[in-house]
N, C-alpha and C positions, 0 to 999 in steps of 0.2 A: 489464156490468162487475160489478154486485152479485151476479148469479147465478154468475159465474166464481169469485168470492171464496167464496161459500157452498159450491159444489161442491168447491173446493180445501180448505176447512176440514173438510168432511165426509170427504174422502178421507184427510186427515191423521189425523182422529179415528179413523176405521176402521182405519187402519194401526197406530196406537198400540194400539188395543184388540186387534187380532189378534196383535201382538207380546206383549202382556200375557198373552193366553190361551195362546200357544205356550210362554211361559216358565213358566206356572203349574205344570205337572207337575214341572219341574226344581226349582222352589222348594219344592214340597211333598215331594219325594222324600226329602230329608234328614230331615224330620220323621217320615215314614212308616217309613223303613227305618233310621232312627237313624244314618245314614252319618257316620262319624267318621274324620278323618285323624290317624294316630298315627305319630310318629317315634321310633325307638329308636336310641340312640347306641351300643349294644352288642348283640351277639346275645342273643336271648331264646328260651325254649322255649314252645311253645304246643301243649298236648295231645300231647306226645311229639315234636313237630316243631321243629327249630331254624330260627328266622328270623334271617337275618343282619341286622346293623345297617342301618337304612333306613327308608323311609316306606311305610306300609301303610294300607289302607282296611278298617275294621271296619264291618259293617252287618248288620242283621237280614234275614231272608228273608221278604219280604212278609207273608203271612197268618200265618206261624208265627214269632212274635217270639222264641221260645227257640232258634231256629237262627241261628247267626252265621256269616257268610261273611267270610273274610279274603283280600284281594287286594292286588296291587301298586297303586301310585298311579294308573297308567293304567287299572286295572281290566280288563286283558287277560290276567292270569295269576292263578289262584286258588291260594292256599296251603292251603285247606281249608274244609270246611263242618262246623261243630261244633255238636253238641247241647249246650246249656248249661242251667244250673239258675238259675231266677230268684233274685235276691238283693236284699235291701233295705239301705239305708244311712240312718242318722239325719241325717247332714249332706248336704243336697242340693248337689251340686257345681255351681259356676258354669260350669266348663268340663269338657271330657271328662276322665275319670280312669281310669287303668289301675293296678291293684294288682298288684304283683309279689311273688313269694315265693321265698325262697332254698331250695335243696336242697343240702346239703353234698356229696352224691354227684356232682351234675352241675355243670359250670362256669357255664352261663348261668342267669340268673334266669328264673323261669317266670311267664307271664301267669296270674294267679289270677282276676282279675275285671276287667270293663269297665263303666264307668258313663257314661251319656249326660248332657250338661249339662241342668240344670233339672228332673230327675226323681229320685225317691228309690229307684228300683230299677235293677238292672243285671243283668249276665250273668256267672255263675261258670262257669269252665271245669272240668269234672269231673276231668280227668286231674290237674290241679294239686291238687285236693282229695284224690284217691287217693294222690298222691305225699306230701302232707303227713301223711296218716294213717300211711303206711308209715314215714316218717322218725320220727314220734312213737313208733311201735312199736319201732323199732330203738333209740331212746334209752332205752326202759324196761328 
């Protein structure tokens, strides 16, 4: 009787440990690739591409943290792979933060930068920077 209880306890312990190990890569994935779920209530422009209102996944590409991939919520459709510029912020965000910039020429706001929660750096999308510079030159 005592041996059956010990074997049963051992089997449960091993099962829980295996589940924990199986879940570990999924738990670490968001930290490694900075996976962030973003919802836009209106269309936005991202490096020259218009994204309709909806929910998207922003994440970095494994070893190269300056490459950002944007997909749909199911992660089965990619809207683009973008080379970004590292950017710092003085205010470390508690939650994910997307900075938008307006361009008087185009209707939708443009995604300028993305910041992951708890870190003081983010990713600036170069097309937004180039558009802002062109708008400033037109204003002069």
